[in-house]
C-alpha positions as CSV (number, residue, x, y, z in Angstrom):
1,M,-5.9,23.0,32.6
2,A,-8.3,25.9,32.1
3,E,-10.2,26.0,28.9
4,K,-8.8,29.4,27.9
5,T,-5.3,28.0,28.3
6,T,-6.1,25.1,26.0
7,A,-7.6,27.4,23.4
8,A,-4.4,29.5,23.5
9,L,-2.2,26.5,22.6
10,E,-0.5,26.7,19.2
11,I,-0.2,23.7,16.8
12,R,3.1,23.8,15.0
13,P,5.7,21.5,13.4
14,A,7.8,19.7,16.0
15,R,11.3,20.9,16.7
16,T,14.3,18.9,17.9
17,E,14.0,20.4,21.3
18,D,10.5,19.0,21.6
19,V,11.6,15.4,21.6
20,R,12.1,15.0,25.4
21,A,8.5,16.3,26.0
22,L,7.2,14.1,23.2
23,V,8.6,11.0,24.8
24,A,7.1,12.0,28.2
25,L,3.7,12.6,26.5
26,E,3.9,9.2,24.7
27,E,4.7,7.4,28.0
28,A,1.8,9.1,29.8
29,C,-0.7,8.4,27.0
30,F,0.1,4.8,25.9
31,D,0.7,1.5,27.6
32,Y,2.2,-0.3,24.6
33,D,3.7,0.2,21.1
34,R,5.2,3.5,22.3
35,L,7.4,5.6,20.1
36,S,10.9,6.0,21.5
37,R,13.3,9.0,21.5
38,R,15.0,7.5,18.4
39,N,11.6,7.0,16.7
40,F,10.6,10.6,17.2
41,L,14.0,11.9,16.0
42,W,13.7,9.7,12.9
43,M,10.1,10.9,12.2
44,H,11.2,14.5,12.7
45,R,14.5,14.4,10.7
46,R,14.3,11.7,8.1
47,A,10.8,10.2,7.6
48,N,8.4,11.3,4.9
49,A,6.1,12.5,7.7
50,A,4.5,15.5,9.4
51,L,5.0,15.7,13.2
52,L,2.8,18.4,14.7
53,V,2.6,19.4,18.4
54,A,0.3,21.4,20.6
55,S,2.4,23.6,22.8
56,A,2.0,26.5,25.2
57,P,3.7,29.7,23.9
58,I,7.0,30.4,25.7
59,P,6.8,33.8,27.5
60,E,9.1,36.4,25.9
61,D,10.4,37.2,29.4
62,D,11.5,33.6,30.0
63,P,12.9,32.2,26.8
64,T,14.8,29.5,28.6
65,R,11.7,27.8,30.0
66,E,11.4,24.2,29.0
67,V,8.9,23.3,26.2
68,E,5.5,22.1,27.5
69,L,3.5,19.9,25.1
70,F,-0.2,19.0,25.5
71,G,-0.6,16.8,22.4
72,Y,0.7,15.7,19.1
73,S,-0.3,14.2,15.8
74,L,1.9,12.2,13.4
75,V,1.1,11.7,9.7
76,L,3.0,9.4,7.4
77,F,3.1,10.0,3.6
78,H,3.6,7.3,1.0
79,R,6.1,8.3,-1.6
80,G,4.8,8.1,-5.2
81,T,1.2,8.0,-4.1
82,S,-1.5,10.4,-2.9
83,L,-2.0,8.5,0.4
84,A,-1.4,9.6,4.0
85,R,-1.9,7.7,7.3
86,L,-2.5,9.2,10.7
87,Y,0.1,7.1,12.6
88,S,-0.6,8.4,16.0
89,I,-2.5,11.2,17.9
90,A,-2.1,11.9,21.6
91,V,-3.6,14.4,24.0
92,A,-2.4,14.9,27.6
93,D,-4.8,14.0,30.4
94,G,-5.2,17.6,31.6
95,A,-6.1,18.8,28.1
96,R,-8.8,16.3,27.3
97,G,-12.4,17.2,26.8
98,Q,-11.6,20.6,25.3
99,R,-11.5,19.7,21.6
100,L,-7.7,19.6,21.4
101,G,-8.0,16.2,19.7
102,V,-10.2,17.7,17.1
103,R,-7.8,20.6,16.5
104,L,-4.9,18.1,16.1
105,L,-6.9,16.0,13.7
106,E,-7.8,19.1,11.6
107,A,-4.2,20.1,11.5
108,A,-3.2,16.6,10.3
109,E,-5.9,16.8,7.6
110,A,-4.7,20.2,6.5
111,E,-1.1,18.9,6.3
112,A,-2.3,15.9,4.2
113,V,-4.1,18.3,1.8
114,A,-1.1,20.6,1.6
115,R,1.1,17.6,0.6
116,G,-1.3,16.4,-2.1
117,A,-2.9,13.5,-0.3
118,V,-6.3,12.4,-1.4
119,Y,-7.0,9.9,1.4
120,L,-6.1,10.1,5.1
121,R,-6.3,6.7,6.7
122,L,-5.8,5.5,10.3
123,E,-6.0,2.5,12.5
124,V,-7.7,2.5,15.9
125,R,-8.5,-0.1,18.6
126,A,-12.0,-1.5,18.1
127,D,-12.8,-0.8,21.7
128,N,-11.6,2.8,21.8
129,V,-15.1,4.3,21.7
130,A,-14.0,7.9,22.2
131,A,-11.5,7.9,19.4
132,I,-14.0,6.2,17.0
133,Q,-16.6,8.8,17.8
134,L,-14.1,11.5,17.0
135,Y,-13.2,10.0,13.7
136,E,-16.8,9.3,12.7
137,S,-17.8,12.9,13.6
138,R,-15.1,14.1,11.2
139,G,-16.3,12.0,8.3
140,Y,-14.1,9.0,8.5
141,V,-15.5,5.7,7.3
142,P,-14.5,2.2,8.5
143,F,-13.4,-0.1,5.7
144,E,-11.8,-3.1,7.4
145,R,-11.5,-4.9,10.8
146,V,-8.2,-6.6,11.5
147,E,-8.5,-9.3,14.2
148,G,-5.6,-9.4,16.7
149,Y,-3.9,-6.4,15.1
150,Y,-2.8,-5.2,18.6
151,G,-2.0,-8.7,19.8
152,Q,-3.5,-9.3,23.3
153,H,-4.8,-5.7,23.3
154,G,-7.4,-6.5,20.7
155,D,-8.6,-5.9,17.1
156,A,-8.2,-2.8,15.0
157,L,-10.6,-0.9,12.7
158,R,-9.2,0.8,9.6
159,F,-10.8,4.1,8.7
160,E,-10.4,6.5,5.8
161,K,-11.5,9.9,4.7
162,R,-11.2,11.6,1.3
163,V,-9.6,14.9,2.2
164,R,-9.4,16.2,-1.5
165,F,-11.8,16.0,-4.4
166,P,-14.8,15.0,-2.3
167,G,-17.1,14.7,-5.4
168,L,-14.8,12.4,-7.3
169,E,-16.4,9.0,-7.9
170,S,-14.0,6.1,-7.8
171,Q,-14.7,2.6,-9.1
172,V,-12.7,0.4,-6.7
173,R,-13.1,-3.3,-6.5
174,A,-13.3,-5.2,-3.2
175,V,-10.0,-7.2,-3.5
176,P,-8.7,-9.2,-0.5
177,Y,-5.3,-7.9,0.5
178,Y,-2.3,-10.3,0.8
179,E,1.1,-9.2,2.1
180,Q,4.0,-11.0,0.4
181,K,6.0,-13.2,2.8
182,T,9.4,-12.9,1.1
183,E,11.3,-10.2,-0.7
184,F,11.0,-12.0,-4.0
185,T,7.3,-13.1,-4.2
186,C,5.5,-9.8,-5.2
187,G,4.4,-11.4,-8.4
188,S,2.8,-14.5,-6.9
189,A,1.2,-12.4,-4.1
190,S,-0.3,-10.1,-6.7
191,L,-1.6,-13.0,-8.7
192,M,-3.2,-14.6,-5.6
193,M,-5.0,-11.3,-4.8
194,A,-6.4,-11.2,-8.3
195,M,-7.5,-14.8,-8.2
196,A,-9.1,-14.4,-4.8
197,A,-11.1,-11.4,-6.1
198,L,-12.2,-13.3,-9.2
199,D,-13.1,-16.5,-7.4
200,P,-14.3,-16.2,-3.8
201,T,-13.6,-19.9,-3.3
202,Y,-9.9,-19.4,-3.8
203,T,-7.8,-18.8,-0.6
204,P,-4.3,-17.4,-0.8
205,S,-1.7,-19.1,1.4
206,P,2.1,-18.9,2.0
207,Q,2.4,-22.4,0.5
208,E,0.6,-21.3,-2.7
209,E,2.7,-18.1,-2.8
210,L,5.9,-20.1,-3.0
211,Q,4.4,-22.7,-5.4
212,I,3.4,-20.0,-7.9
213,W,6.8,-18.4,-7.5
214,R,8.5,-21.7,-8.3
215,E,6.3,-22.0,-11.4
216,A,6.7,-18.5,-12.6
217,T,10.2,-17.4,-11.8
218,T,12.9,-16.8,-14.4
219,I,14.9,-13.8,-13.1
220,F,18.5,-14.0,-11.8
221,M,19.4,-11.1,-9.5
222,T,22.9,-10.1,-8.6
223,S,22.3,-11.9,-5.3
224,G,19.6,-13.9,-3.7
225,H,16.4,-15.2,-5.3
226,G,14.8,-14.0,-8.5
227,G,11.2,-13.0,-9.2
228,C,8.4,-13.8,-11.6
229,S,8.3,-13.0,-15.3
230,P,5.0,-11.8,-16.9
231,H,4.8,-15.0,-19.0
232,G,5.5,-17.2,-16.0
233,L,2.7,-15.5,-14.0
234,A,0.4,-16.0,-17.0
235,V,1.3,-19.7,-17.1
236,A,0.5,-20.1,-13.4
237,A,-2.8,-18.3,-13.8
238,A,-3.8,-20.3,-16.9
239,S,-3.0,-23.6,-15.2
240,R,-5.5,-22.6,-12.4
241,G,-8.3,-22.1,-14.9
242,F,-8.3,-18.3,-15.4
243,D,-8.4,-16.6,-18.8
244,V,-5.2,-14.6,-19.1
245,T,-3.6,-12.1,-21.6
246,V,0.0,-11.0,-21.4
247,Y,0.7,-7.5,-22.7
248,T,4.3,-6.5,-23.3
249,N,6.1,-4.0,-25.4
250,S,9.0,-6.3,-26.1
251,D,9.4,-9.8,-27.5
252,A,12.9,-10.1,-25.8
253,V,13.4,-12.3,-22.8
254,P,12.2,-10.2,-19.9
255,F,15.0,-8.7,-17.6
256,L,17.8,-10.3,-19.6
257,E,19.6,-6.9,-19.9
258,G,20.1,-6.9,-16.1
259,V,22.2,-10.2,-16.2
260,R,25.8,-10.4,-17.2
261,D,26.6,-14.1,-16.8
262,E,26.1,-15.9,-20.1
263,A,25.2,-19.1,-18.5
264,K,22.4,-17.4,-16.5
265,K,21.2,-15.7,-19.7
266,E,21.0,-19.1,-21.4
267,V,18.9,-20.5,-18.5
268,M,16.6,-17.5,-18.6
269,S,16.1,-17.9,-22.4
270,L,15.3,-21.6,-22.1
271,V,12.8,-21.0,-19.3
272,H,11.2,-18.2,-21.3
273,E,10.8,-20.5,-24.4
274,D,9.1,-23.0,-22.1
275,F,6.7,-20.4,-20.8
276,L,5.8,-19.3,-24.4
277,A,5.1,-23.0,-25.4
278,K,2.9,-23.5,-22.3
279,L,1.0,-20.3,-23.0
280,D,0.4,-21.3,-26.6
281,A,-0.9,-24.7,-25.4
282,S,-3.3,-23.1,-23.0
283,H,-4.6,-20.7,-25.7
284,A,-3.6,-17.7,-23.6
285,E,-3.0,-14.5,-25.5
286,V,0.2,-12.6,-25.8
287,S,0.0,-9.1,-27.2
288,A,2.6,-6.5,-28.1
289,S,0.1,-3.7,-27.7
290,V,0.2,-2.5,-24.1
291,P,-3.1,-1.0,-22.9
292,S,-3.2,2.8,-22.2
293,V,-4.6,4.1,-18.9
294,E,-8.1,4.6,-20.5
295,E,-8.0,1.0,-21.9
296,L,-7.0,-0.3,-18.5
297,R,-10.0,1.5,-16.9
298,A,-12.3,0.0,-19.5
299,S,-10.9,-3.5,-18.8
300,M,-11.5,-3.1,-15.1
301,D,-15.0,-1.9,-15.7
302,A,-15.5,-5.1,-17.7
303,G,-14.5,-7.2,-14.7
304,K,-10.8,-7.9,-15.5
305,L,-7.9,-7.4,-13.1
306,P,-4.5,-6.2,-14.3
307,I,-1.3,-7.2,-12.6
308,V,1.2,-4.6,-13.5
309,L,5.0,-4.5,-13.6
310,I,6.4,-1.3,-12.1
311,S,9.7,0.2,-11.2
312,E,9.9,0.2,-7.4
313,Y,12.1,3.2,-7.6
314,R,9.2,5.7,-7.5
315,L,7.9,4.1,-4.3
316,T,11.0,3.1,-2.4
317,R,14.0,4.5,-4.3
318,K,15.1,0.9,-5.0
319,K,15.9,0.1,-8.6
320,A,14.1,-3.2,-8.8
321,P,11.1,-4.6,-10.8
322,H,8.0,-5.0,-8.7
323,W,4.5,-6.4,-9.3
324,V,1.3,-4.7,-8.1
325,L,-2.4,-5.3,-8.7
326,L,-4.7,-2.6,-10.0
327,T,-8.0,-2.5,-8.0
328,G,-9.8,0.5,-9.3
329,H,-9.7,3.9,-11.0
330,D,-11.4,7.3,-11.3
331,E,-10.9,10.4,-13.5
332,R,-7.6,11.3,-11.7
333,F,-6.2,8.2,-10.0
334,M,-5.4,4.6,-10.5
335,Y,-5.7,2.5,-7.3
336,L,-3.5,-0.4,-6.6
337,H,-2.7,-3.1,-4.0
338,D,1.1,-3.3,-3.3
339,P,1.9,-6.6,-1.6
340,G,5.3,-5.4,-0.2
341,V,4.8,-3.9,3.2
342,D,7.9,-2.2,4.7
343,E,7.5,-2.5,8.4
344,D,10.9,-0.9,9.0
345,E,9.4,2.3,7.9
346,H,6.5,2.0,10.5
347,R,4.2,0.9,7.7
348,S,1.2,-1.4,7.8
349,A,-1.1,-2.9,5.2
350,T,-3.2,0.2,5.6
351,D,-0.6,2.1,3.6
352,Y,-0.6,-0.5,0.7
353,M,-4.3,-1.1,0.0
354,H,-6.0,0.7,-2.8
355,M,-3.1,3.2,-3.1
356,P,-4.1,6.2,-5.2
357,V,-1.6,7.1,-7.9
358,L,-2.2,10.0,-10.4
359,H,-2.6,8.8,-14.0
360,A,0.6,10.5,-15.1
361,D,2.6,9.1,-12.2
362,F,1.2,5.6,-12.9
363,E,2.3,5.8,-16.6
364,R,5.8,6.8,-15.5
365,M,5.9,4.1,-12.8
366,A,4.6,1.3,-15.1
367,R,7.9,0.7,-16.9
368,F,11.2,-0.8,-15.9
369,G,14.9,-0.7,-16.9
370,R,16.9,0.9,-19.7
371,S,14.6,-0.7,-22.2
372,R,11.5,0.8,-20.6
373,L,9.9,-2.6,-20.4
374,R,6.1,-2.5,-19.9
375,S,4.3,-5.7,-19.0
376,I,0.7,-6.4,-17.8
377,V,-0.8,-9.7,-17.0
378,M,-4.6,-9.4,-17.4
379,L,-6.8,-11.8,-15.6
380,Q,-10.5,-12.7,-15.9
381,K,-12.6,-15.6,-14.7
382,G,-12.2,-18.4,-17.1
383,R,-14.9,-20.8,-18.4
384,S,-12.9,-23.8,-17.0
385,R,-12.7,-22.1,-13.6
386,A,-16.5,-21.6,-13.6
387,R,-17.1,-25.2,-14.5
388,D,-14.8,-26.5,-11.8
389,R,-16.6,-24.3,-9.2
390,R,-20.0,-25.7,-10.4
391,K,-18.8,-29.2,-10.1
392,R,-17.6,-28.6,-6.5
393,E,-20.9,-27.0,-5.6
394,R,-22.8,-30.1,-7.0
395,R,-20.7,-32.4,-5.0
396,R,-21.5,-30.7,-1.7
């Protein structure tokens, strides 16, 4: 392809009639993990995404000529957050070396900015030197390496770029990310991430995830397993030597309003009473004054980590309670780890790490149910935990 032809290409939103050419381009550019015709149609019609294509203008004297595509970029947006991910970018062989990849990346960044994203993230094979050079030249910074991400095809590097508010200084803590292994263990997964950040000797595991869930659960759902209550999570944290405070705006049994069966309500009440007794014995604090955003920011600056109950509706449109871990903040955003990766939506952990949420959106998100329940479990490294660690170090 001649250079002037490449320069004449237009980058525009994809149309339904582009799908056949997109599939052909995908098959020509990639050997594995290809998007199918169904995938492209879903991305175009239903996903919270921007699918952009580089196409040659169709001559006015031949409007029936088939669409010819030379590249595309696909950006996924995360509902309820200010985060976007470059899912894929492809350039046809005949168009390479002529800055079409740069143009597609710039178009993806412009779309991210237009939709209010603060960060644009991506994953790339660790041995894809040309792509890495492109991203680094555009200001992308690597923040994690994932071994075996592409299976037998190798490791991945995760990159990110702040595409809005470049001068905004964020205080974000290095917190190991852990993806929950079941639908009902968001609380225990969030607690394990907090404990791993506060104590580098602590290692999360699927066995520990289920053990904490067994210790902390009190909720009956309409079907399936229940999840963790704030007081149960606090009991589990205190029993592992961490200092913990439970903040809640209600002294009622959490989530009782969502249960109709009187026998189940009685069980929940008994379990809740047991949690309160154990918290009292452990000298953990329970407070009816829930911290404001500014107070949460001050707590994080002091080294504490808040596990926050949110309504999942603002993220997934599911009306369910959900636990997340706050990892940082700045003047506009709260940053959080969400342990619940939805792979059916073509998501990966990249979409759920340090997710930026506007202060006002976070305040609306951090309450659940008709009672507007607000609950935060605040962790910090306990004196007993520090003593246990020193004993282990002396025995080595």
